[in-house]
Backbone as CSV, one residue per row, in Angstrom:
resi,resn,N_x,N_y,N_z,CA_x,CA_y,CA_z,C_x,C_y,C_z
1,MET,5.960,35.887,10.122,5.289,37.023,10.390,5.316,37.991,9.294
2,ALA,4.253,38.572,8.651,4.133,39.334,7.645,4.712,40.614,7.675
3,ILE,5.435,40.962,6.412,6.181,42.185,6.315,5.613,43.164,5.310
4,ALA,5.268,44.446,5.714,4.557,45.277,4.928,5.706,45.869,3.766
5,VAL,5.562,45.709,2.585,6.467,46.405,1.633,5.766,47.368,0.698
6,ALA,6.253,48.527,0.816,5.773,49.880,0.080,6.468,49.938,-1.051
7,GLY,5.594,50.068,-2.164,6.144,50.330,-3.497,5.061,50.799,-4.605
8,SER,5.362,51.928,-5.132,4.550,52.607,-6.395,3.174,52.861,-5.702
9,GLY,3.043,53.393,-4.481,1.906,53.402,-3.772,1.064,52.530,-3.315
10,VAL,1.479,51.122,-3.710,0.760,50.023,-3.161,1.570,49.214,-1.969
11,THR,0.823,48.651,-1.136,1.569,48.088,-0.066,1.102,46.637,-0.363
12,ALA,2.218,45.981,-0.306,2.074,44.268,-0.459,2.587,43.713,0.821
13,VAL,2.018,42.636,1.044,2.414,41.767,2.444,2.743,40.577,1.922
14,ALA,4.302,40.451,2.492,5.004,39.244,2.291,4.972,38.046,3.467
15,HIS,4.272,37.191,2.846,3.929,35.846,3.971,5.479,35.294,4.043
16,PRO,5.657,34.699,5.208,6.541,33.730,5.509,6.611,32.347,4.490
17,PRO,7.505,31.828,4.056,7.405,30.641,3.282,6.788,29.378,4.135
18,MET,6.008,28.705,3.275,5.343,27.385,4.119,6.148,26.369,4.287
19,SER,6.211,25.796,5.777,6.935,24.626,5.935,6.868,23.491,4.962
20,TYR,7.552,22.485,4.867,7.617,21.451,3.967,6.356,20.560,3.904
21,TRP,5.955,20.100,4.872,4.775,19.405,4.929,3.542,20.174,4.676
22,ARG,3.518,21.603,5.112,2.305,22.183,4.631,2.121,22.406,3.185
23,ALA,3.383,22.756,2.634,3.586,22.714,1.206,3.193,21.530,0.445
24,VAL,3.376,20.422,1.049,2.899,19.046,0.495,1.415,18.948,0.475
25,GLY,0.891,19.375,1.668,-0.653,19.222,1.646,-1.113,20.339,0.827
26,TRP,-0.749,21.363,0.936,-1.214,22.571,-0.266,-1.165,22.023,-1.568
27,ARG,-0.079,21.349,-2.005,-0.199,20.827,-3.444,-1.166,19.626,-3.761
28,LEU,-1.132,18.698,-2.723,-2.211,17.625,-2.702,-3.742,18.204,-2.768
29,ARG,-3.805,19.270,-1.995,-5.500,19.756,-2.135,-5.565,20.296,-3.555
30,ARG,-4.494,20.717,-4.296,-4.814,21.143,-5.597,-4.696,20.380,-6.768
31,ASP,-4.631,19.082,-6.308,-4.455,17.958,-7.417,-5.874,17.205,-7.524
32,PRO,-6.507,17.442,-8.418,-8.098,16.852,-8.619,-7.850,15.471,-8.740
33,ILE,-6.961,14.794,-9.602,-6.959,13.485,-9.623,-6.612,12.775,-8.321
34,THR,-5.485,13.350,-7.617,-5.185,12.775,-6.270,-6.483,12.935,-5.293
35,LEU,-6.983,13.879,-5.413,-8.273,14.100,-4.400,-9.336,13.056,-4.883
36,ALA,-9.874,12.891,-6.012,-10.735,12.067,-6.381,-10.195,10.495,-6.119
37,ALA,-8.907,10.260,-6.301,-8.362,8.750,-5.880,-8.424,8.565,-4.232
38,GLY,-8.211,9.762,-3.653,-8.357,9.606,-2.252,-9.849,9.440,-1.812
39,GLY,-10.875,10.220,-2.466,-12.223,10.070,-1.974,-12.710,8.466,-2.381
40,LEU,-12.464,8.032,-3.477,-12.522,6.603,-3.740,-12.032,5.588,-2.878
41,LEU,-10.769,6.102,-2.549,-10.185,4.807,-1.473,-10.863,5.014,-0.036
42,ALA,-11.205,6.184,0.211,-11.989,6.279,1.570,-13.105,5.535,1.624
43,LEU,-13.909,5.582,0.558,-15.300,5.040,0.255,-15.037,3.525,0.279
44,ILE,-13.821,3.045,-0.400,-13.532,1.324,-0.491,-13.140,1.048,1.012
45,VAL,-12.445,1.689,1.731,-11.963,1.707,3.265,-13.192,1.487,4.220
46,LEU,-14.089,2.536,3.884,-15.088,2.738,4.811,-16.109,1.675,4.555
47,ALA,-16.345,1.147,3.365,-17.251,0.163,3.059,-16.632,-1.133,3.789
48,ALA,-15.194,-1.302,3.810,-14.837,-2.665,4.225,-14.739,-2.682,5.874
49,VAL,-14.602,-1.362,6.382,-14.700,-1.411,7.894,-16.152,-1.612,8.253
50,LEU,-17.270,-0.956,7.471,-18.691,-1.001,7.942,-19.208,-2.459,7.504
51,ALA,-18.485,-3.146,6.787,-18.902,-4.477,6.178,-20.085,-5.181,6.917
52,PRO,-19.650,-5.496,8.248,-21.011,-6.140,9.133,-22.324,-5.120,9.202
53,ILE,-22.068,-4.062,9.014,-23.406,-3.144,9.185,-23.856,-2.999,7.807
54,LEU,-23.277,-2.621,6.827,-23.699,-2.453,5.449,-24.026,-3.672,4.614
55,ALA,-23.432,-5.008,4.983,-23.908,-6.148,4.150,-25.447,-6.681,4.477
56,PRO,-26.104,-6.866,3.316,-27.556,-7.203,3.699,-27.694,-8.479,3.996
57,HIS,-26.655,-9.368,3.700,-26.923,-10.901,4.144,-25.445,-11.399,4.801
58,ASP,-25.770,-12.495,5.247,-24.363,-13.297,5.905,-23.536,-13.603,4.592
59,PRO,-22.413,-13.245,4.663,-21.644,-13.381,3.422,-21.242,-15.020,3.108
60,ASN,-21.574,-15.842,4.185,-21.435,-17.130,4.112,-22.551,-18.164,3.910
61,ALA,-23.575,-17.396,3.874,-24.858,-18.174,3.938,-25.546,-18.354,2.532
62,GLY,-25.594,-19.603,1.851,-25.873,-19.909,0.460,-27.136,-20.395,0.386
63,SER,-27.599,-20.631,-0.859,-28.861,-21.202,-1.171,-28.666,-21.738,-2.665
64,ILE,-29.074,-23.081,-2.531,-28.751,-23.782,-3.825,-29.870,-23.275,-4.892
65,ARG,-31.085,-22.748,-4.491,-32.139,-22.346,-5.387,-31.533,-20.977,-6.086
66,LEU,-30.901,-20.072,-5.501,-30.448,-18.998,-6.125,-28.839,-18.822,-6.582
67,ARG,-28.444,-20.054,-6.835,-27.016,-20.139,-7.544,-26.869,-19.326,-8.873
68,LEU,-25.664,-18.201,-8.934,-25.184,-17.560,-10.067,-26.488,-16.703,-10.410
69,ALA,-27.219,-15.953,-9.395,-28.358,-15.096,-9.920,-27.799,-13.979,-10.634
70,ALA,-28.487,-13.325,-11.396,-27.874,-12.174,-12.364,-28.015,-10.807,-11.515
71,LEU,-27.092,-9.971,-12.063,-27.146,-8.740,-11.564,-28.802,-8.069,-11.521
72,GLY,-28.960,-7.483,-10.311,-30.275,-6.639,-10.369,-31.284,-7.727,-9.530
73,THR,-30.913,-8.686,-9.332,-31.897,-9.687,-8.649,-32.638,-9.494,-7.628
74,ALA,-33.853,-9.507,-7.279,-34.502,-8.797,-5.835,-33.742,-9.502,-4.742
75,ASP,-33.316,-8.404,-3.977,-32.892,-8.744,-2.725,-31.367,-9.181,-2.626
76,HIS,-30.835,-9.419,-4.134,-29.453,-9.506,-4.289,-29.115,-8.513,-5.572
77,TRP,-28.863,-7.496,-5.101,-28.379,-6.359,-6.227,-27.234,-6.766,-7.100
78,LEU,-26.357,-7.348,-6.606,-25.151,-7.759,-7.398,-25.132,-9.270,-7.636
79,GLY,-26.278,-9.863,-7.614,-26.202,-11.495,-8.030,-25.770,-12.210,-6.804
80,THR,-25.651,-13.474,-7.174,-25.036,-14.421,-6.273,-23.965,-15.429,-6.949
81,ASP,-23.176,-15.919,-6.148,-22.156,-16.829,-6.579,-22.347,-18.165,-6.780
82,GLU,-21.555,-19.134,-6.887,-21.836,-20.530,-7.278,-22.673,-21.413,-6.241
83,GLN,-22.595,-20.559,-5.194,-23.396,-21.389,-3.915,-24.374,-20.588,-3.319
84,GLY,-24.653,-19.602,-4.174,-25.989,-18.852,-4.025,-25.754,-17.725,-2.734
85,ARG,-24.512,-17.659,-2.549,-24.208,-16.519,-1.398,-24.207,-15.039,-2.160
86,ASP,-24.740,-14.048,-1.359,-25.033,-12.779,-1.803,-23.658,-12.030,-2.287
87,MET,-23.563,-11.693,-3.461,-22.231,-11.298,-3.768,-21.848,-9.922,-3.053
88,LEU,-23.001,-8.842,-2.936,-22.721,-7.926,-2.287,-22.053,-7.859,-0.781
89,SER,-22.530,-8.796,-0.287,-22.118,-8.985,1.059,-20.674,-9.598,0.892
90,ARG,-20.516,-10.442,-0.020,-18.965,-11.214,0.159,-17.991,-10.053,-0.421
91,LEU,-18.572,-9.229,-1.400,-17.476,-8.078,-1.812,-17.307,-7.287,-0.711
92,LEU,-18.400,-6.686,0.223,-17.939,-5.822,1.362,-16.829,-6.652,2.263
93,HIS,-17.313,-7.977,2.597,-16.468,-8.577,3.512,-15.265,-8.952,3.002
94,GLY,-15.125,-9.258,1.551,-13.917,-9.547,1.043,-12.796,-8.210,0.940
95,GLY,-13.564,-7.175,1.125,-12.490,-5.982,1.200,-11.730,-5.830,2.380
96,ARG,-12.521,-6.128,3.382,-11.687,-6.143,4.572,-10.094,-7.050,4.556
97,MET,-10.521,-8.260,4.158,-9.432,-9.308,4.028,-8.412,-9.013,2.971
98,THR,-8.854,-8.432,1.792,-7.874,-8.008,1.022,-7.117,-6.688,1.199
99,LEU,-7.578,-5.757,1.931,-7.008,-4.668,2.260,-6.135,-4.988,3.236
100,LEU,-6.510,-5.767,4.344,-5.745,-6.246,5.380,-4.237,-7.179,4.710
101,ALA,-4.666,-7.807,3.871,-3.214,-8.767,3.244,-2.489,-7.764,2.277
102,GLY,-3.008,-6.667,1.866,-2.379,-5.808,0.900,-1.513,-4.695,1.858
103,LEU,-2.175,-4.276,2.927,-1.333,-3.053,3.607,-0.611,-3.538,4.617
104,THR,-0.732,-4.660,5.439,0.240,-5.197,6.374,1.564,-5.496,5.858
105,PRO,1.701,-6.198,4.823,3.099,-6.407,4.571,3.854,-5.374,4.060
106,VAL,3.172,-4.196,3.660,3.956,-3.094,3.137,4.425,-2.162,4.423
107,LEU,3.621,-2.294,5.298,3.845,-1.625,6.570,4.896,-2.057,7.285
108,VAL,4.665,-3.351,7.223,5.863,-4.249,8.115,7.377,-3.855,7.465
109,ALA,7.154,-3.916,5.935,8.469,-3.811,5.315,9.076,-2.131,5.190
110,PHE,7.960,-1.175,5.620,8.235,0.158,5.692,9.167,0.364,7.092
111,VAL,8.631,-0.373,8.002,9.174,-0.310,9.321,10.535,-0.976,9.396
112,VAL,10.452,-2.272,9.214,11.701,-3.104,9.156,12.646,-2.849,8.041
113,GLY,12.325,-2.446,6.804,13.373,-1.795,5.742,13.860,-0.761,6.014
114,THR,13.201,0.128,6.812,13.711,1.434,7.045,14.648,1.335,8.097
115,VAL,14.404,0.569,9.136,15.505,0.227,10.116,16.832,-0.385,9.529
116,LEU,16.674,-1.133,8.760,17.776,-1.937,8.150,18.534,-1.215,7.007
117,GLY,17.853,-0.360,6.412,18.246,0.298,5.367,19.131,1.498,5.699
118,VAL,18.647,2.155,6.689,19.212,3.270,7.475,20.418,2.962,8.125
119,ALA,20.451,1.728,8.888,21.569,1.488,9.637,22.587,0.970,8.525
120,ALA,22.320,0.303,7.597,23.169,-0.042,6.574,24.116,0.972,5.849
121,GLY,23.139,2.066,5.454,23.636,3.152,4.743,24.522,4.281,5.774
122,PHE,23.925,4.440,6.847,24.717,5.182,7.911,25.879,4.701,8.470
123,VAL,26.070,3.423,8.624,27.128,2.899,9.391,28.111,2.150,8.399
124,GLY,27.770,1.851,7.224,28.606,1.406,6.163,29.407,0.358,6.593
125,GLY,30.531,0.061,5.827,31.514,-0.982,6.267,30.776,-2.452,5.968
126,LEU,31.380,-3.287,6.913,31.051,-4.646,7.024,29.504,-4.813,7.111
127,PRO,28.988,-3.964,8.038,27.273,-4.084,8.541,26.622,-3.846,6.979
128,ASN,27.168,-2.941,6.315,26.481,-2.419,5.134,26.333,-3.716,4.113
129,HIS,27.609,-4.311,3.832,27.814,-5.371,3.038,26.953,-6.713,3.547
130,LEU,26.678,-7.015,4.740,26.187,-8.227,5.233,24.567,-7.733,4.954
131,ILE,24.081,-6.801,5.491,22.772,-6.498,5.278,22.296,-6.301,3.675
132,MET,23.092,-5.687,2.651,22.688,-5.324,1.395,22.642,-6.693,0.663
133,ARG,23.944,-7.514,0.965,24.131,-8.758,0.071,22.951,-9.710,0.672
134,THR,22.628,-9.724,1.767,21.559,-10.611,2.316,20.134,-10.264,1.298
135,MET,19.893,-8.992,1.328,18.785,-8.459,0.683,18.811,-8.717,-0.857
136,ASP,20.052,-8.716,-1.381,20.251,-8.999,-2.765,19.692,-10.498,-3.102
137,ILE,19.969,-11.303,-1.980,19.709,-12.700,-2.477,18.105,-12.949,-2.645
138,PHE,17.372,-12.056,-1.658,15.688,-11.962,-2.112,15.574,-11.399,-3.289
139,TYR,15.998,-10.325,-3.388,15.557,-9.213,-4.369,15.971,-9.907,-5.869
140,ALA,17.025,-10.714,-5.830,17.214,-11.615,-7.125,15.941,-12.309,-7.669
141,PHE,15.139,-12.740,-6.985,13.932,-13.411,-7.612,12.949,-12.629,-7.750
142,PRO,12.152,-12.737,-8.848,10.732,-11.901,-8.983,9.940,-12.081,-8.006
143,ALA,9.161,-11.114,-7.675,8.243,-10.694,-6.596,7.365,-11.903,-6.478
144,VAL,6.642,-12.358,-7.661,5.559,-13.148,-7.896,6.080,-14.680,-7.324
145,LEU,7.358,-14.790,-8.070,7.763,-16.211,-7.666,8.390,-16.547,-6.561
146,LEU,8.838,-15.497,-5.850,9.321,-15.618,-4.219,8.087,-15.720,-3.445
147,ALA,6.816,-14.895,-3.906,5.892,-15.167,-2.942,5.235,-16.293,-2.986
148,ILE,5.112,-16.928,-4.213,4.582,-18.313,-4.240,5.355,-19.270,-3.580
149,ALA,6.811,-19.250,-3.888,7.681,-20.230,-3.180,7.485,-20.171,-1.691
150,ILE,7.466,-19.025,-1.045,7.162,-19.017,0.269,6.038,-19.595,0.772
151,SER,4.955,-18.947,0.198,3.736,-19.462,0.720,3.659,-20.824,0.345
152,GLY,4.088,-21.562,-0.759,3.946,-22.751,-0.918,4.540,-23.473,0.197
153,SER,5.782,-22.920,0.557,6.598,-23.579,1.885,5.753,-23.690,3.226
154,LEU,5.042,-22.550,3.198,4.480,-22.339,4.671,3.065,-22.945,4.743
155,GLY,2.317,-22.943,3.436,1.178,-23.266,3.407,0.186,-22.375,3.420
156,PRO,-1.173,-22.601,2.866,-2.226,-21.395,2.980,-2.642,-20.931,4.252
157,GLY,-3.305,-19.961,3.977,-3.696,-19.013,5.251,-3.284,-17.583,5.212
158,LEU,-4.122,-16.869,6.032,-3.810,-15.398,6.060,-2.535,-15.116,6.503
159,TRP,-2.071,-15.654,7.675,-0.744,-15.203,8.352,0.528,-15.668,7.509
160,ASN,0.174,-16.834,6.827,1.552,-17.370,6.142,1.360,-16.302,4.768
161,THR,0.444,-15.610,4.340,0.402,-14.755,3.148,1.243,-13.611,3.674
162,LEU,0.725,-13.190,4.807,1.211,-11.815,5.333,2.874,-12.029,5.388
163,ILE,3.251,-13.185,6.090,4.912,-13.258,6.269,5.447,-13.532,4.672
164,SER,4.826,-14.197,3.904,5.519,-14.327,2.656,5.690,-13.015,1.676
165,LEU,4.760,-12.046,1.884,4.569,-10.856,1.290,5.445,-9.850,2.004
166,SER,5.687,-9.907,3.195,6.379,-9.187,4.014,7.913,-9.183,3.661
167,VAL,8.233,-10.623,3.266,9.604,-10.964,3.029,9.739,-10.515,1.590
168,VAL,8.754,-10.385,0.862,8.970,-10.086,-0.714,9.430,-8.552,-0.795
169,PHE,8.805,-7.555,0.033,8.866,-6.094,0.184,9.926,-5.735,1.025
170,ILE,10.388,-6.518,1.945,11.545,-5.794,2.759,12.614,-5.550,2.030
171,PRO,13.063,-6.373,1.271,14.544,-5.897,0.420,14.195,-4.712,-0.369
172,ARG,12.990,-4.677,-1.007,12.842,-3.191,-1.843,12.870,-2.115,-0.992
173,VAL,12.495,-2.091,0.207,12.499,-0.828,1.056,13.733,-0.809,1.521
174,VAL,14.571,-1.796,1.761,15.878,-1.747,2.449,16.781,-0.998,1.154
175,ARG,16.692,-1.547,0.067,17.493,-0.757,-0.947,17.244,0.688,-1.165
176,VAL,16.191,1.023,-1.041,15.800,2.295,-1.349,16.352,3.317,0.095
177,ALA,15.963,2.736,1.258,16.363,3.326,2.300,17.902,3.540,2.551
178,GLU,18.505,2.499,1.925,20.149,2.657,1.968,20.673,3.586,1.040
179,SER,19.983,3.838,-0.213,20.560,4.418,-1.012,20.264,5.856,-0.874
180,VAL,19.061,6.163,-0.241,18.830,7.623,0.358,19.633,8.090,1.479
181,THR,19.817,6.866,2.392,20.698,7.329,3.533,21.969,7.658,3.272
182,VAL,22.555,6.916,2.094,24.128,7.245,1.647,24.097,8.822,1.043
183,GLN,22.971,9.044,0.521,23.162,10.529,-0.305,23.153,11.318,0.875
184,ILE,22.116,11.323,1.894,21.835,12.354,2.969,23.018,12.499,3.745
185,LYS,23.653,11.272,4.021,24.923,11.331,4.911,25.848,12.203,4.472
186,SER,26.085,12.104,3.024,27.312,12.984,2.597,26.985,14.529,2.504
187,LEU,25.728,14.851,2.741,25.469,16.295,2.788,26.040,17.086,3.879
188,GLU,26.466,18.522,3.617,27.170,19.272,4.591,26.469,19.306,5.892
189,PHE,25.438,19.378,6.043,24.638,19.654,7.286,24.880,18.438,8.254
190,ILE,24.948,17.117,7.655,25.461,16.052,8.502,26.849,16.143,9.094
191,SER,27.751,16.835,8.075,29.109,16.788,8.764,29.172,17.949,9.674
192,ALA,28.454,18.984,9.494,28.185,20.230,10.509,27.716,19.695,11.797
193,ALA,26.834,18.816,11.789,26.045,18.360,13.072,27.268,17.381,13.841
194,ARG,28.193,16.594,12.981,29.047,15.865,13.876,30.082,16.739,14.214
195,ALA,30.628,17.843,13.554,31.468,18.699,13.880,31.077,19.562,15.351
196,SER,29.784,19.720,15.358,29.230,20.339,16.550,29.233,19.505,17.837
197,GLY,29.613,18.312,17.720,29.557,17.305,18.758,28.277,16.554,18.845
198,ALA,27.456,16.437,17.871,26.236,15.822,18.157,26.339,14.316,18.208
199,GLY,25.831,13.541,18.760,25.949,12.094,18.825,25.272,11.455,17.825
200,ILE,25.616,9.921,17.612,25.186,9.314,16.208,23.548,9.185,16.599
201,GLY,22.972,8.877,17.615,21.600,9.067,17.760,20.977,10.282,17.757
202,GLN,21.504,11.300,17.846,20.924,12.759,17.733,21.007,13.140,16.321
203,ILE,21.863,12.685,15.598,22.176,12.853,14.182,21.046,12.112,13.362
204,MET,20.861,10.984,13.604,19.991,10.021,13.055,18.607,10.255,13.206
205,ARG,18.192,10.859,14.552,16.796,11.048,14.995,16.437,12.465,14.291
206,HIS,17.237,13.367,14.429,17.041,14.854,14.023,17.176,15.243,12.820
207,HIS,18.113,14.856,12.186,18.800,15.166,10.873,18.623,14.244,9.677
208,LEU,18.927,13.024,10.203,18.886,12.035,9.123,17.320,11.413,8.741
209,LEU,16.820,10.858,9.855,15.414,10.239,9.609,14.298,11.416,8.925
210,ALA,14.527,12.551,9.473,13.728,13.813,8.954,13.841,13.870,7.483
211,ASN,14.929,13.370,6.862,15.165,13.800,5.403,14.936,12.376,4.722
212,VAL,15.173,11.324,5.301,14.967,10.068,4.576,13.720,9.283,4.401
213,LEU,12.795,9.845,5.579,11.580,9.085,5.494,10.601,9.116,4.717
214,GLY,10.673,10.638,4.031,9.694,11.197,2.759,9.895,10.270,1.564
215,PRO,11.162,10.183,1.049,11.349,9.314,-0.191,10.995,7.898,0.177
216,ILE,11.177,7.339,1.288,10.983,5.849,1.521,9.549,5.601,1.730
217,LEU,8.761,6.661,2.379,7.240,6.672,2.386,6.652,6.779,1.149
218,VAL,7.034,7.461,0.288,6.639,7.549,-1.330,6.848,6.026,-1.797
219,PHE,8.166,5.526,-1.763,8.249,4.266,-2.527,7.510,3.196,-1.905
220,ALA,7.164,3.180,-0.617,6.411,2.031,0.089,5.210,2.504,-0.412
221,SER,4.390,3.519,-0.613,3.110,3.638,-1.099,2.959,3.181,-2.630
222,THR,3.991,3.217,-3.255,3.691,2.592,-4.694,3.711,0.971,-4.743
223,GLN,3.954,0.654,-3.596,4.229,-1.092,-3.379,2.791,-1.543,-2.875
224,VAL,1.831,-0.632,-2.490,0.606,-1.139,-1.817,-0.148,-1.980,-3.000
225,SER,-0.399,-1.401,-4.219,-1.057,-2.016,-5.201,-0.664,-3.332,-5.495
226,LEU,0.848,-3.280,-5.716,1.314,-4.591,-6.037,1.207,-5.835,-5.017
227,SER,0.952,-5.156,-3.743,0.835,-6.139,-2.662,-0.524,-6.675,-2.780
228,ILE,-1.558,-5.817,-2.977,-2.924,-6.377,-3.143,-3.090,-7.315,-4.264
229,ILE,-2.432,-6.987,-5.275,-2.499,-7.779,-6.473,-1.959,-9.246,-6.058
230,LEU,-0.625,-9.356,-5.438,-0.198,-10.273,-5.133,-0.919,-11.425,-4.030
231,ALA,-1.636,-10.369,-3.181,-2.195,-11.013,-2.115,-3.468,-11.877,-2.729
232,ALA,-4.098,-10.981,-3.467,-5.170,-11.601,-4.578,-4.702,-12.944,-5.381
233,GLY,-3.610,-13.065,-5.866,-2.945,-13.953,-6.785,-2.727,-15.103,-6.006
234,LEU,-2.110,-14.977,-4.802,-1.951,-16.088,-3.993,-3.412,-16.776,-3.519
235,SER,-4.194,-15.976,-3.182,-5.569,-16.790,-2.911,-6.224,-17.319,-4.299
236,PHE,-5.967,-16.709,-5.192,-6.602,-17.448,-6.417,-5.882,-18.560,-6.820
237,LEU,-4.672,-18.847,-6.253,-3.767,-20.168,-6.633,-4.113,-21.003,-5.559
238,GLY,-4.863,-20.748,-4.594,-5.223,-21.733,-3.309,-3.976,-21.488,-2.385
239,LEU,-2.969,-20.652,-2.438,-2.108,-20.377,-1.436,-2.331,-19.117,-0.459
240,GLY,-3.298,-18.684,-0.383,-3.832,-17.639,0.377,-4.889,-17.796,1.433
241,VAL,-5.542,-16.945,1.398,-6.895,-17.144,2.074,-7.506,-18.487,1.733
242,THR,-7.901,-19.132,3.034,-8.549,-20.291,2.706,-10.154,-20.074,2.802
243,PRO,-10.981,-20.840,2.029,-12.525,-20.780,2.204,-12.821,-21.497,3.555
244,PRO,-14.046,-20.890,4.002,-15.197,-20.270,3.146,-14.917,-18.642,3.327
245,ALA,-13.857,-18.160,3.670,-13.784,-16.721,4.211,-13.852,-15.881,2.559
246,ALA,-14.541,-14.815,2.761,-14.642,-14.046,1.642,-13.499,-13.051,1.416
247,GLU,-12.784,-13.285,0.292,-11.353,-12.536,-0.317,-11.498,-12.457,-1.622
248,TRP,-11.225,-11.339,-2.261,-11.405,-10.975,-3.683,-10.784,-11.997,-4.524
249,GLY,-9.476,-12.334,-4.405,-8.688,-13.487,-5.149,-9.426,-14.725,-5.141
250,LEU,-9.731,-15.099,-3.677,-10.410,-16.442,-3.664,-11.740,-16.223,-4.317
251,MET,-12.401,-15.448,-4.342,-13.843,-15.220,-4.924,-13.523,-15.483,-6.594
252,LEU,-12.499,-14.753,-6.959,-12.113,-15.064,-8.534,-11.798,-16.525,-8.818
253,ASN,-11.289,-17.377,-7.818,-10.770,-18.692,-8.191,-12.155,-19.511,-7.974
254,THR,-13.039,-19.314,-7.172,-14.227,-20.149,-7.082,-15.385,-19.777,-8.116
255,LEU,-15.209,-18.655,-8.648,-16.147,-18.315,-9.817,-15.593,-18.275,-11.241
256,ARG,-14.371,-18.840,-11.142,-13.982,-18.792,-12.663,-14.563,-20.096,-13.571
257,GLY,-15.354,-20.961,-12.604,-15.969,-21.983,-13.669,-17.234,-21.581,-14.098
258,SER,-17.895,-20.205,-13.329,-19.183,-19.722,-13.924,-19.153,-18.604,-14.896
259,ILE,-17.946,-18.449,-15.404,-17.747,-17.272,-16.351,-18.806,-17.507,-17.648
260,TYR,-18.810,-18.643,-18.094,-19.631,-19.035,-19.344,-21.031,-19.060,-19.024
261,VAL,-21.698,-19.112,-17.797,-23.086,-19.060,-17.217,-23.346,-17.901,-17.305
262,ASN,-22.641,-17.077,-16.216,-23.000,-15.666,-15.913,-21.697,-14.896,-15.988
263,ALA,-21.345,-13.976,-16.753,-20.033,-13.654,-16.929,-19.979,-12.316,-15.846
264,TRP,-20.966,-11.637,-15.717,-20.853,-10.321,-15.031,-20.613,-10.585,-13.407
265,VAL,-21.126,-11.608,-12.919,-20.909,-11.856,-11.505,-19.515,-12.112,-11.047
266,PRO,-18.910,-13.005,-12.059,-17.492,-13.506,-11.759,-16.461,-12.295,-11.851
267,ALA,-16.983,-11.150,-12.795,-15.875,-10.229,-12.927,-15.931,-9.130,-11.726
268,LEU,-17.060,-9.346,-11.024,-17.253,-8.244,-10.019,-15.936,-8.140,-8.932
269,PRO,-15.293,-9.470,-8.545,-13.990,-9.198,-7.617,-12.791,-8.767,-8.471
270,GLY,-12.731,-8.878,-9.774,-11.628,-8.506,-10.598,-11.864,-6.927,-10.644
271,VAL,-12.963,-6.532,-10.758,-13.122,-4.852,-10.898,-12.603,-4.325,-9.525
272,ALA,-13.098,-5.035,-8.307,-12.873,-4.475,-7.147,-11.383,-4.335,-6.978
273,ILE,-10.647,-5.406,-7.313,-9.172,-5.457,-7.365,-8.441,-4.168,-8.082
274,PHE,-8.931,-4.177,-9.389,-8.492,-3.067,-10.330,-8.647,-1.845,-9.748
275,LEU,-9.880,-1.491,-9.293,-10.271,-0.134,-8.745,-9.276,0.096,-7.628
276,THR,-9.258,-0.870,-6.695,-8.394,-0.597,-5.464,-6.893,-0.412,-5.920
277,SER,-6.413,-1.252,-6.557,-5.076,-1.064,-6.800,-4.670,0.115,-7.744
278,MET,-5.780,0.482,-8.555,-5.592,1.851,-9.408,-5.709,3.046,-8.307
279,THR,-6.470,3.100,-7.530,-6.500,4.165,-6.625,-5.292,4.368,-5.699
280,PHE,-4.635,3.232,-5.241,-3.517,3.507,-4.631,-2.261,3.798,-5.330
281,ASN,-2.249,3.462,-6.679,-1.475,3.974,-7.659,-1.494,5.327,-7.926
282,LEU,-2.580,5.878,-8.095,-2.740,7.322,-8.390,-2.424,8.185,-7.230
283,LEU,-2.781,7.663,-5.976,-2.483,8.189,-4.758,-0.954,8.494,-4.452
284,SER,-0.259,7.361,-4.885,1.131,7.258,-4.772,1.921,8.375,-5.683
285,ASP,1.190,8.320,-6.961,1.700,9.229,-7.920,1.535,10.682,-7.330
286,GLY,0.385,11.022,-6.866,0.203,12.379,-6.306,1.124,12.646,-5.155
287,LEU,1.183,11.766,-4.279,1.972,11.974,-3.321,3.438,12.249,-3.680
288,ARG,3.943,11.290,-4.520,5.447,11.863,-5.169,5.516,12.930,-5.880
289,ASP,4.695,13.632,-6.642,4.540,14.865,-7.257,4.456,15.810,-6.155
290,ALA,3.719,15.658,-5.131,3.447,16.899,-4.222,4.754,16.759,-3.300
291,MET,5.610,15.745,-3.094,6.617,15.890,-2.204,8.067,16.459,-2.973
292,GLU,7.848,16.386,-4.286,8.953,17.177,-5.117,8.908,18.498,-5.324
293,ILE,8.944,19.366,-4.202,8.855,20.660,-4.121,9.991,21.251,-4.259
294,ARG,10.000,22.294,-5.161,11.249,23.134,-5.338,11.009,24.526,-5.102
295,SER,11.859,25.175,-4.342,11.758,26.453,-3.826,11.978,27.502,-5.025
């Protein structure tokens, strides 16, 4: 409720402070880089979702006569690949597969990692040691090496890629969730809630999760770009999506032998991966800055 304050003949209106999430939205709307990244990401996602409508050709229909057509070729604006398939159509359809392979593991890691990390941090003791030491075993391996090892054991395929990348990112989220939970658990308002007779479920639901989800969400958003690059890398190595599916990493693999014939066409999937990963990086940076609000 606004309060009128009279002073020196001028009446000022004092507005109540904004809620936390309204303040986050206010700062995001005033960050031009984040807005530009969000707009570009919206276009990329929209193009991927509407790929069956926007694609001018069947992404898997090729023509030997039109192999490696240059950019600007009539009826093939972005040229064709080594089998004469339309690159624009394959890029649009490939975006669907790449975004699915990049976003799903991070979403799974966010849900599973938050549950395990919050439980380990809040309960402590033996459950904490069991969960965290198990996560340390996976976290000890570099992300790329662990993803390759798991995918190599499971075999190529989209589902195996999602499983391997989920295993890679869950320990990262668990460590962050456990660390934030331990910090929040030691604050006075948690002790006050316990003293007031609140149960464990009520404390976790109303007091703990409301304060730990923000930092965990920001960290998870920073992992999306890495997930996209890892998914594309697995497909490039033949451990991810299998032909003839359109996926940007797989397209890089199949086009690598054509780089000396037509360098621009093989570069297009790489440009798409770069733009998408950079967009997610900029968005996560903007979200992190917007959530670091000081009164």
